[in-house]
PDB file with SEQRES, HELIX, SHEET and CRYST1 records, atoms N, CA, C and O in Angstrom:
SEQRES   1 A   89  UNK UNK UNK UNK UNK UNK UNK UNK UNK UNK UNK UNK UNK          
SEQRES   2 A   89  UNK UNK UNK UNK UNK UNK UNK UNK UNK UNK UNK UNK UNK          
SEQRES   3 A   89  UNK UNK UNK UNK UNK UNK UNK UNK UNK UNK UNK UNK UNK          
SEQRES   4 A   89  UNK UNK UNK UNK UNK UNK UNK UNK UNK UNK UNK UNK UNK          
SEQRES   5 A   89  UNK UNK UNK UNK UNK UNK UNK UNK UNK UNK UNK UNK UNK          
SEQRES   6 A   89  UNK UNK UNK UNK UNK UNK UNK UNK UNK UNK UNK UNK UNK          
SEQRES   7 A   89  UNK UNK UNK UNK UNK UNK UNK UNK UNK UNK UNK                  
HELIX    1 AA1 UNK A    2  UNK A    8  1                                   7    
HELIX    2 AA2 UNK A   66  UNK A   68  5                                   3    
SHEET    1 AA1 4 UNK A  50  UNK A  53  0                                        
SHEET    2 AA1 4 UNK A  35  UNK A  44 -1                                        
SHEET    3 AA1 4 UNK A  19  UNK A  23 -1                                        
SHEET    4 AA1 4 UNK A  69  UNK A  72 -1                                        
CRYST1    1.000    1.000    1.000  90.00  90.00  90.00 P 1           1          
ATOM      1  N   UNK A   1      87.984  75.363  11.421  1.00  0.00           N  
ATOM      2  CA  UNK A   1      88.244  74.004  11.023  1.00  0.00           C  
ATOM      3  C   UNK A   1      87.274  73.043  11.718  1.00  0.00           C  
ATOM      4  O   UNK A   1      86.804  72.083  11.106  1.00  0.00           O  
ATOM      5  N   UNK A   2      86.980  73.298  12.977  1.00  0.00           N  
ATOM      6  CA  UNK A   2      86.051  72.447  13.717  1.00  0.00           C  
ATOM      7  C   UNK A   2      84.643  72.586  13.153  1.00  0.00           C  
ATOM      8  O   UNK A   2      83.916  71.598  13.044  1.00  0.00           O  
ATOM      9  N   UNK A   3      84.254  73.814  12.792  1.00  0.00           N  
ATOM     10  CA  UNK A   3      82.914  74.020  12.235  1.00  0.00           C  
ATOM     11  C   UNK A   3      82.744  73.269  10.921  1.00  0.00           C  
ATOM     12  O   UNK A   3      81.676  72.713  10.661  1.00  0.00           O  
ATOM     13  N   UNK A   4      83.778  73.245  10.095  1.00  0.00           N  
ATOM     14  CA  UNK A   4      83.715  72.538   8.819  1.00  0.00           C  
ATOM     15  C   UNK A   4      83.554  71.033   9.049  1.00  0.00           C  
ATOM     16  O   UNK A   4      82.781  70.375   8.353  1.00  0.00           O  
ATOM     17  N   UNK A   5      84.279  70.497  10.016  1.00  0.00           N  
ATOM     18  CA  UNK A   5      84.147  69.080  10.352  1.00  0.00           C  
ATOM     19  C   UNK A   5      82.736  68.785  10.850  1.00  0.00           C  
ATOM     20  O   UNK A   5      82.130  67.800  10.427  1.00  0.00           O  
ATOM     21  N   UNK A   6      82.206  69.615  11.734  1.00  0.00           N  
ATOM     22  CA  UNK A   6      80.879  69.387  12.301  1.00  0.00           C  
ATOM     23  C   UNK A   6      79.777  69.471  11.249  1.00  0.00           C  
ATOM     24  O   UNK A   6      78.761  68.788  11.375  1.00  0.00           O  
ATOM     25  N   UNK A   7      79.955  70.291  10.217  1.00  0.00           N  
ATOM     26  CA  UNK A   7      78.951  70.390   9.160  1.00  0.00           C  
ATOM     27  C   UNK A   7      78.905  69.134   8.301  1.00  0.00           C  
ATOM     28  O   UNK A   7      77.839  68.764   7.809  1.00  0.00           O  
ATOM     29  N   UNK A   8      80.028  68.481   8.114  1.00  0.00           N  
ATOM     30  CA  UNK A   8      80.070  67.329   7.218  1.00  0.00           C  
ATOM     31  C   UNK A   8      80.026  65.980   7.937  1.00  0.00           C  
ATOM     32  O   UNK A   8      79.936  64.948   7.271  1.00  0.00           O  
ATOM     33  N   UNK A   9      80.084  65.951   9.257  1.00  0.00           N  
ATOM     34  CA  UNK A   9      80.062  64.695  10.011  1.00  0.00           C  
ATOM     35  C   UNK A   9      78.959  64.742  11.063  1.00  0.00           C  
ATOM     36  O   UNK A   9      78.770  65.744  11.752  1.00  0.00           O  
ATOM     37  N   UNK A  10      78.250  63.645  11.164  1.00  0.00           N  
ATOM     38  CA  UNK A  10      77.221  63.523  12.194  1.00  0.00           C  
ATOM     39  C   UNK A  10      77.703  62.546  13.252  1.00  0.00           C  
ATOM     40  O   UNK A  10      78.253  61.492  12.933  1.00  0.00           O  
ATOM     41  N   UNK A  11      77.496  62.898  14.494  1.00  0.00           N  
ATOM     42  CA  UNK A  11      77.820  61.996  15.595  1.00  0.00           C  
ATOM     43  C   UNK A  11      76.572  61.149  15.847  1.00  0.00           C  
ATOM     44  O   UNK A  11      75.533  61.672  16.249  1.00  0.00           O  
ATOM     45  N   UNK A  12      76.678  59.849  15.611  1.00  0.00           N  
ATOM     46  CA  UNK A  12      75.544  58.945  15.753  1.00  0.00           C  
ATOM     47  C   UNK A  12      75.690  58.117  17.013  1.00  0.00           C  
ATOM     48  O   UNK A  12      76.753  57.556  17.280  1.00  0.00           O  
ATOM     49  N   UNK A  13      74.622  58.046  17.784  1.00  0.00           N  
ATOM     50  CA  UNK A  13      74.592  57.195  18.970  1.00  0.00           C  
ATOM     51  C   UNK A  13      73.284  56.428  18.970  1.00  0.00           C  
ATOM     52  O   UNK A  13      72.225  56.981  18.671  1.00  0.00           O  
ATOM     53  N   UNK A  14      73.367  55.149  19.310  1.00  0.00           N  
ATOM     54  CA  UNK A  14      72.201  54.291  19.376  1.00  0.00           C  
ATOM     55  C   UNK A  14      72.104  53.746  20.800  1.00  0.00           C  
ATOM     56  O   UNK A  14      73.028  53.074  21.257  1.00  0.00           O  
ATOM     57  N   UNK A  15      71.013  54.019  21.509  1.00  0.00           N  
ATOM     58  CA  UNK A  15      70.893  53.516  22.882  1.00  0.00           C  
ATOM     59  C   UNK A  15      70.692  52.002  22.896  1.00  0.00           C  
ATOM     60  O   UNK A  15      70.120  51.451  21.955  1.00  0.00           O  
ATOM     61  N   UNK A  16      71.152  51.320  23.946  1.00  0.00           N  
ATOM     62  CA  UNK A  16      70.924  49.873  24.051  1.00  0.00           C  
ATOM     63  C   UNK A  16      69.426  49.571  24.030  1.00  0.00           C  
ATOM     64  O   UNK A  16      68.630  50.270  24.656  1.00  0.00           O  
ATOM     65  N   UNK A  17      69.061  48.525  23.305  1.00  0.00           N  
ATOM     66  CA  UNK A  17      67.658  48.153  23.173  1.00  0.00           C  
ATOM     67  C   UNK A  17      67.000  48.697  21.922  1.00  0.00           C  
ATOM     68  O   UNK A  17      65.894  48.276  21.582  1.00  0.00           O  
ATOM     69  N   UNK A  18      67.647  49.622  21.227  1.00  0.00           N  
ATOM     70  CA  UNK A  18      67.063  50.163  19.999  1.00  0.00           C  
ATOM     71  C   UNK A  18      67.330  49.209  18.839  1.00  0.00           C  
ATOM     72  O   UNK A  18      68.216  48.358  18.915  1.00  0.00           O  
ATOM     73  N   UNK A  19      66.566  49.358  17.780  1.00  0.00           N  
ATOM     74  CA  UNK A  19      66.688  48.494  16.610  1.00  0.00           C  
ATOM     75  C   UNK A  19      67.351  49.247  15.467  1.00  0.00           C  
ATOM     76  O   UNK A  19      67.060  50.417  15.220  1.00  0.00           O  
ATOM     77  N   UNK A  20      68.257  48.547  14.768  1.00  0.00           N  
ATOM     78  CA  UNK A  20      69.011  49.138  13.665  1.00  0.00           C  
ATOM     79  C   UNK A  20      69.086  48.141  12.512  1.00  0.00           C  
ATOM     80  O   UNK A  20      68.798  46.955  12.675  1.00  0.00           O  
ATOM     81  N   UNK A  21      69.477  48.646  11.349  1.00  0.00           N  
ATOM     82  CA  UNK A  21      69.810  47.825  10.192  1.00  0.00           C  
ATOM     83  C   UNK A  21      71.302  47.994   9.966  1.00  0.00           C  
ATOM     84  O   UNK A  21      71.818  49.107  10.076  1.00  0.00           O  
ATOM     85  N   UNK A  22      72.015  46.899   9.648  1.00  0.00           N  
ATOM     86  CA  UNK A  22      73.464  46.945   9.447  1.00  0.00           C  
ATOM     87  C   UNK A  22      73.779  46.807   7.966  1.00  0.00           C  
ATOM     88  O   UNK A  22      73.206  45.964   7.276  1.00  0.00           O  
ATOM     89  N   UNK A  23      74.684  47.630   7.487  1.00  0.00           N  
ATOM     90  CA  UNK A  23      75.077  47.610   6.077  1.00  0.00           C  
ATOM     91  C   UNK A  23      75.894  46.352   5.792  1.00  0.00           C  
ATOM     92  O   UNK A  23      76.813  46.016   6.539  1.00  0.00           O  
ATOM     93  N   UNK A  24      75.552  45.659   4.704  1.00  0.00           N  
ATOM     94  CA  UNK A  24      76.274  44.462   4.279  1.00  0.00           C  
ATOM     95  C   UNK A  24      77.632  44.860   3.718  1.00  0.00           C  
ATOM     96  O   UNK A  24      77.720  45.783   2.909  1.00  0.00           O  
ATOM     97  N   UNK A  25      78.684  44.179   4.136  1.00  0.00           N  
ATOM     98  CA  UNK A  25      80.027  44.465   3.640  1.00  0.00           C  
ATOM     99  C   UNK A  25      80.204  43.978   2.208  1.00  0.00           C  
ATOM    100  O   UNK A  25      80.653  44.726   1.340  1.00  0.00           O  
ATOM    101  N   UNK A  26      79.849  42.724   1.969  1.00  0.00           N  
ATOM    102  CA  UNK A  26      80.009  42.130   0.643  1.00  0.00           C  
ATOM    103  C   UNK A  26      78.641  41.951   0.002  1.00  0.00           C  
ATOM    104  O   UNK A  26      77.720  41.415   0.619  1.00  0.00           O  
ATOM    105  N   UNK A  27      78.520  42.397  -1.218  1.00  0.00           N  
ATOM    106  CA  UNK A  27      77.261  42.294  -1.935  1.00  0.00           C  
ATOM    107  C   UNK A  27      77.263  41.043  -2.808  1.00  0.00           C  
ATOM    108  O   UNK A  27      78.275  40.709  -3.425  1.00  0.00           O  
ATOM    109  N   UNK A  28      76.124  40.355  -2.856  1.00  0.00           N  
ATOM    110  CA  UNK A  28      75.989  39.181  -3.720  1.00  0.00           C  
ATOM    111  C   UNK A  28      75.610  39.576  -5.140  1.00  0.00           C  
ATOM    112  O   UNK A  28      75.570  38.726  -6.029  1.00  0.00           O  
ATOM    113  N   UNK A  29      75.341  40.811  -5.355  1.00  0.00           N  
ATOM    114  CA  UNK A  29      74.959  41.291  -6.677  1.00  0.00           C  
ATOM    115  C   UNK A  29      74.180  42.585  -6.569  1.00  0.00           C  
ATOM    116  O   UNK A  29      73.948  43.105  -5.477  1.00  0.00           O  
ATOM    117  N   UNK A  30      73.786  43.088  -7.713  1.00  0.00           N  
ATOM    118  CA  UNK A  30      73.088  44.358  -7.764  1.00  0.00           C  
ATOM    119  C   UNK A  30      71.747  44.329  -7.045  1.00  0.00           C  
ATOM    120  O   UNK A  30      71.341  45.320  -6.440  1.00  0.00           O  
ATOM    121  N   UNK A  31      71.070  43.208  -7.110  1.00  0.00           N  
ATOM    122  CA  UNK A  31      69.724  43.121  -6.568  1.00  0.00           C  
ATOM    123  C   UNK A  31      69.673  42.620  -5.128  1.00  0.00           C  
ATOM    124  O   UNK A  31      68.586  42.516  -4.561  1.00  0.00           O  
ATOM    125  N   UNK A  32      70.794  42.312  -4.533  1.00  0.00           N  
ATOM    126  CA  UNK A  32      70.804  41.845  -3.148  1.00  0.00           C  
ATOM    127  C   UNK A  32      70.595  43.033  -2.207  1.00  0.00           C  
ATOM    128  O   UNK A  32      70.952  44.161  -2.548  1.00  0.00           O  
ATOM    129  N   UNK A  33      70.025  42.792  -1.033  1.00  0.00           N  
ATOM    130  CA  UNK A  33      69.774  43.898  -0.101  1.00  0.00           C  
ATOM    131  C   UNK A  33      71.073  44.510   0.415  1.00  0.00           C  
ATOM    132  O   UNK A  33      72.070  43.812   0.603  1.00  0.00           O  
ATOM    133  N   UNK A  34      71.048  45.819   0.640  1.00  0.00           N  
ATOM    134  CA  UNK A  34      72.234  46.522   1.126  1.00  0.00           C  
ATOM    135  C   UNK A  34      72.346  46.463   2.648  1.00  0.00           C  
ATOM    136  O   UNK A  34      73.435  46.632   3.196  1.00  0.00           O  
ATOM    137  N   UNK A  35      71.224  46.223   3.333  1.00  0.00           N  
ATOM    138  CA  UNK A  35      71.210  46.185   4.791  1.00  0.00           C  
ATOM    139  C   UNK A  35      70.639  44.862   5.269  1.00  0.00           C  
ATOM    140  O   UNK A  35      69.789  44.270   4.604  1.00  0.00           O  
ATOM    141  N   UNK A  36      71.110  44.394   6.432  1.00  0.00           N  
ATOM    142  CA  UNK A  36      70.552  43.214   7.074  1.00  0.00           C  
ATOM    143  C   UNK A  36      69.897  43.655   8.371  1.00  0.00           C  
ATOM    144  O   UNK A  36      70.314  44.639   8.983  1.00  0.00           O  
ATOM    145  N   UNK A  37      68.882  42.933   8.784  1.00  0.00           N  
ATOM    146  CA  UNK A  37      68.245  43.299  10.039  1.00  0.00           C  
ATOM    147  C   UNK A  37      66.748  43.136   9.971  1.00  0.00           C  
ATOM    148  O   UNK A  37      66.233  42.589   8.997  1.00  0.00           O  
ATOM    149  N   UNK A  38      66.042  43.594  10.973  1.00  0.00           N  
ATOM    150  CA  UNK A  38      66.461  44.476  12.056  1.00  0.00           C  
ATOM    151  C   UNK A  38      67.285  43.738  13.108  1.00  0.00           C  
ATOM    152  O   UNK A  38      67.079  42.553  13.371  1.00  0.00           O  
ATOM    153  N   UNK A  39      68.201  44.458  13.688  1.00  0.00           N  
ATOM    154  CA  UNK A  39      69.089  43.946  14.725  1.00  0.00           C  
ATOM    155  C   UNK A  39      68.921  44.804  15.971  1.00  0.00           C  
ATOM    156  O   UNK A  39      68.621  45.994  15.881  1.00  0.00           O  
ATOM    157  N   UNK A  40      69.115  44.196  17.122  1.00  0.00           N  
ATOM    158  CA  UNK A  40      68.955  44.906  18.391  1.00  0.00           C  
ATOM    159  C   UNK A  40      70.318  45.286  18.944  1.00  0.00           C  
ATOM    160  O   UNK A  40      71.229  44.459  18.974  1.00  0.00           O  
ATOM    161  N   UNK A  41      70.463  46.529  19.381  1.00  0.00           N  
ATOM    162  CA  UNK A  41      71.715  47.014  19.962  1.00  0.00           C  
ATOM    163  C   UNK A  41      71.821  46.492  21.392  1.00  0.00           C  
ATOM    164  O   UNK A  41      70.904  46.663  22.195  1.00  0.00           O  
ATOM    165  N   UNK A  42      72.958  45.848  21.704  1.00  0.00           N  
ATOM    166  CA  UNK A  42      73.195  45.358  23.069  1.00  0.00           C  
ATOM    167  C   UNK A  42      74.007  46.390  23.845  1.00  0.00           C  
ATOM    168  O   UNK A  42      73.547  46.923  24.854  1.00  0.00           O  
ATOM    169  N   UNK A  43      75.216  46.665  23.368  1.00  0.00           N  
ATOM    170  CA  UNK A  43      76.113  47.585  24.074  1.00  0.00           C  
ATOM    171  C   UNK A  43      76.912  48.415  23.080  1.00  0.00           C  
ATOM    172  O   UNK A  43      76.995  48.107  21.891  1.00  0.00           O  
ATOM    173  N   UNK A  44      77.495  49.478  23.617  1.00  0.00           N  
ATOM    174  CA  UNK A  44      78.437  50.310  22.862  1.00  0.00           C  
ATOM    175  C   UNK A  44      79.792  50.157  23.536  1.00  0.00           C  
ATOM    176  O   UNK A  44      79.901  50.335  24.749  1.00  0.00           O  
ATOM    177  N   UNK A  45      80.823  49.831  22.766  1.00  0.00           N  
ATOM    178  CA  UNK A  45      82.153  49.634  23.340  1.00  0.00           C  
ATOM    179  C   UNK A  45      82.822  50.978  23.593  1.00  0.00           C  
ATOM    180  O   UNK A  45      82.311  52.023  23.190  1.00  0.00           O  
ATOM    181  N   UNK A  46      83.957  50.942  24.258  1.00  0.00           N  
ATOM    182  CA  UNK A  46      84.689  52.180  24.546  1.00  0.00           C  
ATOM    183  C   UNK A  46      85.265  52.802  23.280  1.00  0.00           C  
ATOM    184  O   UNK A  46      85.593  53.988  23.265  1.00  0.00           O  
ATOM    185  N   UNK A  47      85.391  52.006  22.216  1.00  0.00           N  
ATOM    186  CA  UNK A  47      85.905  52.508  20.936  1.00  0.00           C  
ATOM    187  C   UNK A  47      84.802  53.080  20.061  1.00  0.00           C  
ATOM    188  O   UNK A  47      85.081  53.623  18.992  1.00  0.00           O  
ATOM    189  N   UNK A  48      83.539  52.966  20.502  1.00  0.00           N  
ATOM    190  CA  UNK A  48      82.421  53.525  19.752  1.00  0.00           C  
ATOM    191  C   UNK A  48      81.717  52.551  18.836  1.00  0.00           C  
ATOM    192  O   UNK A  48      80.807  52.951  18.110  1.00  0.00           O  
ATOM    193  N   UNK A  49      82.108  51.269  18.841  1.00  0.00           N  
ATOM    194  CA  UNK A  49      81.432  50.281  18.003  1.00  0.00           C  
ATOM    195  C   UNK A  49      80.300  49.626  18.790  1.00  0.00           C  
ATOM    196  O   UNK A  49      80.261  49.698  20.019  1.00  0.00           O  
ATOM    197  N   UNK A  50      79.389  48.992  18.071  1.00  0.00           N  
ATOM    198  CA  UNK A  50      78.193  48.433  18.694  1.00  0.00           C  
ATOM    199  C   UNK A  50      78.145  46.923  18.539  1.00  0.00           C  
ATOM    200  O   UNK A  50      78.487  46.383  17.487  1.00  0.00           O  
ATOM    201  N   UNK A  51      77.710  46.237  19.615  1.00  0.00           N  
ATOM    202  CA  UNK A  51      77.457  44.804  19.611  1.00  0.00           C  
ATOM    203  C   UNK A  51      75.972  44.617  19.355  1.00  0.00           C  
ATOM    204  O   UNK A  51      75.143  45.292  19.966  1.00  0.00           O  
ATOM    205  N   UNK A  52      75.625  43.689  18.440  1.00  0.00           N  
ATOM    206  CA  UNK A  52      74.244  43.539  18.002  1.00  0.00           C  
ATOM    207  C   UNK A  52      73.744  42.114  18.180  1.00  0.00           C  
ATOM    208  O   UNK A  52      74.525  41.163  18.181  1.00  0.00           O  
ATOM    209  N   UNK A  53      72.414  41.980  18.332  1.00  0.00           N  
ATOM    210  CA  UNK A  53      71.725  40.688  18.377  1.00  0.00           C  
ATOM    211  C   UNK A  53      70.885  40.545  17.117  1.00  0.00           C  
ATOM    212  O   UNK A  53      70.291  41.517  16.651  1.00  0.00           O  
ATOM    213  N   UNK A  54      70.833  39.319  16.555  1.00  0.00           N  
ATOM    214  CA  UNK A  54      69.971  39.101  15.394  1.00  0.00           C  
ATOM    215  C   UNK A  54      68.589  38.638  15.852  1.00  0.00           C  
ATOM    216  O   UNK A  54      68.301  38.634  17.049  1.00  0.00           O  
ATOM    217  N   UNK A  55      67.736  38.249  14.908  1.00  0.00           N  
ATOM    218  CA  UNK A  55      66.356  37.869  15.221  1.00  0.00           C  
ATOM    219  C   UNK A  55      66.276  36.593  16.052  1.00  0.00           C  
ATOM    220  O   UNK A  55      65.282  36.376  16.745  1.00  0.00           O  
ATOM    221  N   UNK A  56      67.311  35.738  15.997  1.00  0.00           N  
ATOM    222  CA  UNK A  56      67.320  34.504  16.781  1.00  0.00           C  
ATOM    223  C   UNK A  56      67.970  34.695  18.149  1.00  0.00           C  
ATOM    224  O   UNK A  56      68.276  33.718  18.833  1.00  0.00           O  
ATOM    225  N   UNK A  57      68.183  35.946  18.548  1.00  0.00           N  
ATOM    226  CA  UNK A  57      68.784  36.316  19.834  1.00  0.00           C  
ATOM    227  C   UNK A  57      70.220  35.832  19.969  1.00  0.00           C  
ATOM    228  O   UNK A  57      70.682  35.571  21.080  1.00  0.00           O  
ATOM    229  N   UNK A  58      70.932  35.710  18.853  1.00  0.00           N  
ATOM    230  CA  UNK A  58      72.348  35.357  18.885  1.00  0.00           C  
ATOM    231  C   UNK A  58      73.172  36.600  18.595  1.00  0.00           C  
ATOM    232  O   UNK A  58      72.832  37.410  17.733  1.00  0.00           O  
ATOM    233  N   UNK A  59      74.262  36.730  19.337  1.00  0.00           N  
ATOM    234  CA  UNK A  59      75.149  37.873  19.151  1.00  0.00           C  
ATOM    235  C   UNK A  59      75.913  37.732  17.836  1.00  0.00           C  
ATOM    236  O   UNK A  59      76.419  36.656  17.518  1.00  0.00           O  
ATOM    237  N   UNK A  60      75.993  38.815  17.080  1.00  0.00           N  
ATOM    238  CA  UNK A  60      76.728  38.777  15.816  1.00  0.00           C  
ATOM    239  C   UNK A  60      78.222  38.671  16.096  1.00  0.00           C  
ATOM    240  O   UNK A  60      78.694  39.180  17.112  1.00  0.00           O  
ATOM    241  N   UNK A  61      78.977  38.015  15.210  1.00  0.00           N  
ATOM    242  CA  UNK A  61      80.386  37.732  15.488  1.00  0.00           C  
ATOM    243  C   UNK A  61      81.304  38.947  15.491  1.00  0.00           C  
ATOM    244  O   UNK A  61      82.437  38.851  15.963  1.00  0.00           O  
ATOM    245  N   UNK A  62      80.854  40.077  14.982  1.00  0.00           N  
ATOM    246  CA  UNK A  62      81.724  41.255  14.970  1.00  0.00           C  
ATOM    247  C   UNK A  62      80.945  42.482  15.402  1.00  0.00           C  
ATOM    248  O   UNK A  62      79.714  42.474  15.429  1.00  0.00           O  
ATOM    249  N   UNK A  63      81.670  43.534  15.740  1.00  0.00           N  
ATOM    250  CA  UNK A  63      81.057  44.803  16.107  1.00  0.00           C  
ATOM    251  C   UNK A  63      80.911  45.681  14.873  1.00  0.00           C  
ATOM    252  O   UNK A  63      81.622  45.498  13.885  1.00  0.00           O  
ATOM    253  N   UNK A  64      79.986  46.635  14.934  1.00  0.00           N  
ATOM    254  CA  UNK A  64      79.720  47.525  13.807  1.00  0.00           C  
ATOM    255  C   UNK A  64      79.967  48.970  14.213  1.00  0.00           C  
ATOM    256  O   UNK A  64      79.637  49.384  15.325  1.00  0.00           O  
ATOM    257  N   UNK A  65      80.552  49.728  13.293  1.00  0.00           N  
ATOM    258  CA  UNK A  65      80.757  51.159  13.496  1.00  0.00           C  
ATOM    259  C   UNK A  65      79.421  51.877  13.296  1.00  0.00           C  
ATOM    260  O   UNK A  65      78.562  51.379  12.569  1.00  0.00           O  
ATOM    261  N   UNK A  66      79.234  53.038  13.927  1.00  0.00           N  
ATOM    262  CA  UNK A  66      77.964  53.756  13.779  1.00  0.00           C  
ATOM    263  C   UNK A  66      77.650  54.133  12.331  1.00  0.00           C  
ATOM    264  O   UNK A  66      76.480  54.238  11.965  1.00  0.00           O  
ATOM    265  N   UNK A  67      78.668  54.336  11.510  1.00  0.00           N  
ATOM    266  CA  UNK A  67      78.444  54.700  10.112  1.00  0.00           C  
ATOM    267  C   UNK A  67      77.837  53.547   9.315  1.00  0.00           C  
ATOM    268  O   UNK A  67      77.268  53.767   8.246  1.00  0.00           O  
ATOM    269  N   UNK A  68      77.955  52.320   9.827  1.00  0.00           N  
ATOM    270  CA  UNK A  68      77.428  51.145   9.138  1.00  0.00           C  
ATOM    271  C   UNK A  68      76.011  50.807   9.581  1.00  0.00           C  
ATOM    272  O   UNK A  68      75.439  49.824   9.111  1.00  0.00           O  
ATOM    273  N   UNK A  69      75.437  51.601  10.474  1.00  0.00           N  
ATOM    274  CA  UNK A  69      74.125  51.305  11.031  1.00  0.00           C  
ATOM    275  C   UNK A  69      73.108  52.364  10.634  1.00  0.00           C  
ATOM    276  O   UNK A  69      73.448  53.524  10.405  1.00  0.00           O  
ATOM    277  N   UNK A  70      71.849  51.937  10.557  1.00  0.00           N  
ATOM    278  CA  UNK A  70      70.742  52.835  10.256  1.00  0.00           C  
ATOM    279  C   UNK A  70      69.627  52.508  11.240  1.00  0.00           C  
ATOM    280  O   UNK A  70      69.259  51.344  11.398  1.00  0.00           O  
ATOM    281  N   UNK A  71      69.087  53.528  11.904  1.00  0.00           N  
ATOM    282  CA  UNK A  71      68.048  53.321  12.915  1.00  0.00           C  
ATOM    283  C   UNK A  71      66.737  52.889  12.266  1.00  0.00           C  
ATOM    284  O   UNK A  71      66.355  53.382  11.204  1.00  0.00           O  
ATOM    285  N   UNK A  72      66.052  51.947  12.936  1.00  0.00           N  
ATOM    286  CA  UNK A  72      64.727  51.494  12.536  1.00  0.00           C  
ATOM    287  C   UNK A  72      63.791  51.867  13.671  1.00  0.00           C  
ATOM    288  O   UNK A  72      64.129  51.674  14.839  1.00  0.00           O  
ATOM    289  N   UNK A  73      62.612  52.402  13.344  1.00  0.00           N  
ATOM    290  CA  UNK A  73      61.718  52.871  14.396  1.00  0.00           C  
ATOM    291  C   UNK A  73      61.148  51.737  15.231  1.00  0.00           C  
ATOM    292  O   UNK A  73      61.012  51.883  16.446  1.00  0.00           O  
ATOM    293  N   UNK A  74      60.809  50.604  14.608  1.00  0.00           N  
ATOM    294  CA  UNK A  74      60.264  49.472  15.341  1.00  0.00           C  
ATOM    295  C   UNK A  74      60.702  48.201  14.638  1.00  0.00           C  
ATOM    296  O   UNK A  74      60.800  48.168  13.411  1.00  0.00           O  
ATOM    297  N   UNK A  75      60.965  47.162  15.404  1.00  0.00           N  
ATOM    298  CA  UNK A  75      61.353  45.884  14.801  1.00  0.00           C  
ATOM    299  C   UNK A  75      60.199  45.348  13.967  1.00  0.00           C  
ATOM    300  O   UNK A  75      59.037  45.487  14.347  1.00  0.00           O  
ATOM    301  N   UNK A  76      60.516  44.741  12.839  1.00  0.00           N  
ATOM    302  CA  UNK A  76      59.481  44.256  11.938  1.00  0.00           C  
ATOM    303  C   UNK A  76      58.712  43.079  12.517  1.00  0.00           C  
ATOM    304  O   UNK A  76      57.539  42.891  12.193  1.00  0.00           O  
ATOM    305  N   UNK A  77      59.354  42.280  13.370  1.00  0.00           N  
ATOM    306  CA  UNK A  77      58.684  41.121  13.938  1.00  0.00           C  
ATOM    307  C   UNK A  77      57.873  41.459  15.183  1.00  0.00           C  
ATOM    308  O   UNK A  77      57.142  40.605  15.685  1.00  0.00           O  
ATOM    309  N   UNK A  78      57.985  42.677  15.690  1.00  0.00           N  
ATOM    310  CA  UNK A  78      57.240  43.093  16.866  1.00  0.00           C  
ATOM    311  C   UNK A  78      55.842  43.524  16.443  1.00  0.00           C  
ATOM    312  O   UNK A  78      55.707  44.439  15.630  1.00  0.00           O  
ATOM    313  N   UNK A  79      54.800  42.892  16.972  1.00  0.00           N  
ATOM    314  CA  UNK A  79      53.451  43.291  16.567  1.00  0.00           C  
ATOM    315  C   UNK A  79      53.108  44.680  17.104  1.00  0.00           C  
ATOM    316  O   UNK A  79      53.507  45.057  18.206  1.00  0.00           O  
ATOM    317  N   UNK A  80      52.384  45.402  16.324  1.00  0.00           N  
ATOM    318  CA  UNK A  80      51.969  46.743  16.705  1.00  0.00           C  
ATOM    319  C   UNK A  80      50.665  46.655  17.491  1.00  0.00           C  
ATOM    320  O   UNK A  80      49.872  45.741  17.268  1.00  0.00           O  
ATOM    321  N   UNK A  81      50.434  47.592  18.406  1.00  0.00           N  
ATOM    322  CA  UNK A  81      49.202  47.621  19.190  1.00  0.00           C  
ATOM    323  C   UNK A  81      48.032  48.162  18.377  1.00  0.00           C  
ATOM    324  O   UNK A  81      46.872  47.927  18.718  1.00  0.00           O  
ATOM    325  N   UNK A  82      48.333  48.877  17.313  1.00  0.00           N  
ATOM    326  CA  UNK A  82      47.279  49.469  16.505  1.00  0.00           C  
ATOM    327  C   UNK A  82      46.703  48.434  15.546  1.00  0.00           C  
ATOM    328  O   UNK A  82      47.440  47.674  14.919  1.00  0.00           O  
ATOM    329  N   UNK A  83      45.380  48.415  15.440  1.00  0.00           N  
ATOM    330  CA  UNK A  83      44.717  47.565  14.460  1.00  0.00           C  
ATOM    331  C   UNK A  83      43.589  48.372  13.832  1.00  0.00           C  
ATOM    332  O   UNK A  83      43.022  49.267  14.457  1.00  0.00           O  
ATOM    333  N   UNK A  84      43.283  48.043  12.608  1.00  0.00           N  
ATOM    334  CA  UNK A  84      42.276  48.786  11.864  1.00  0.00           C  
ATOM    335  C   UNK A  84      41.249  47.816  11.300  1.00  0.00           C  
ATOM    336  O   UNK A  84      41.576  46.692  10.921  1.00  0.00           O  
ATOM    337  N   UNK A  85      40.005  48.271  11.251  1.00  0.00           N  
ATOM    338  CA  UNK A  85      38.933  47.481  10.669  1.00  0.00           C  
ATOM    339  C   UNK A  85      38.319  48.292   9.538  1.00  0.00           C  
ATOM    340  O   UNK A  85      37.941  49.448   9.725  1.00  0.00           O  
ATOM    341  N   UNK A  86      38.222  47.683   8.372  1.00  0.00           N  
ATOM    342  CA  UNK A  86      37.684  48.366   7.203  1.00  0.00           C  
ATOM    343  C   UNK A  86      36.196  48.066   7.103  1.00  0.00           C  
ATOM    344  O   UNK A  86      35.790  46.904   7.098  1.00  0.00           O  
ATOM    345  N   UNK A  87      35.382  49.121   7.024  1.00  0.00           N  
ATOM    346  CA  UNK A  87      33.934  48.940   6.934  1.00  0.00           C  
ATOM    347  C   UNK A  87      33.494  48.592   5.519  1.00  0.00           C  
ATOM    348  O   UNK A  87      32.653  47.715   5.322  1.00  0.00           O  
ATOM    349  N   UNK A  88      34.059  49.273   4.545  1.00  0.00           N  
ATOM    350  CA  UNK A  88      33.652  49.028   3.156  1.00  0.00           C  
ATOM    351  C   UNK A  88      34.787  49.395   2.229  1.00  0.00           C  
ATOM    352  O   UNK A  88      35.675  50.178   2.565  1.00  0.00           O  
ATOM    353  N   UNK A  89      34.727  48.800   1.045  1.00  0.00           N  
ATOM    354  CA  UNK A  89      35.733  49.123   0.026  1.00  0.00           C  
ATOM    355  C   UNK A  89      35.073  49.897  -1.094  1.00  0.00           C  
ATOM    356  O   UNK A  89      35.738  50.272  -2.060  1.00  0.00           O  
TER     357      UNK A  89                                                      
END                                                                             
């Protein structure tokens, strides 16, 4: 029974400081985005939910369950150190 549960459920953990996208609860329509973010993880509560910061460094009013979050490799507003120069087209 435990093996069956483990095959169908993933245990997700996000370390503090990592960036995630949060699933929108209410949709404005078919073409509206399903996720908001990127958001920064502040803490994980004892119940397993996460407190998040938005792009303006304000804490979101509610906590999110791990199933509602998706990891992002790098924040979109963070500039990358890599730059490329094109010689010719």
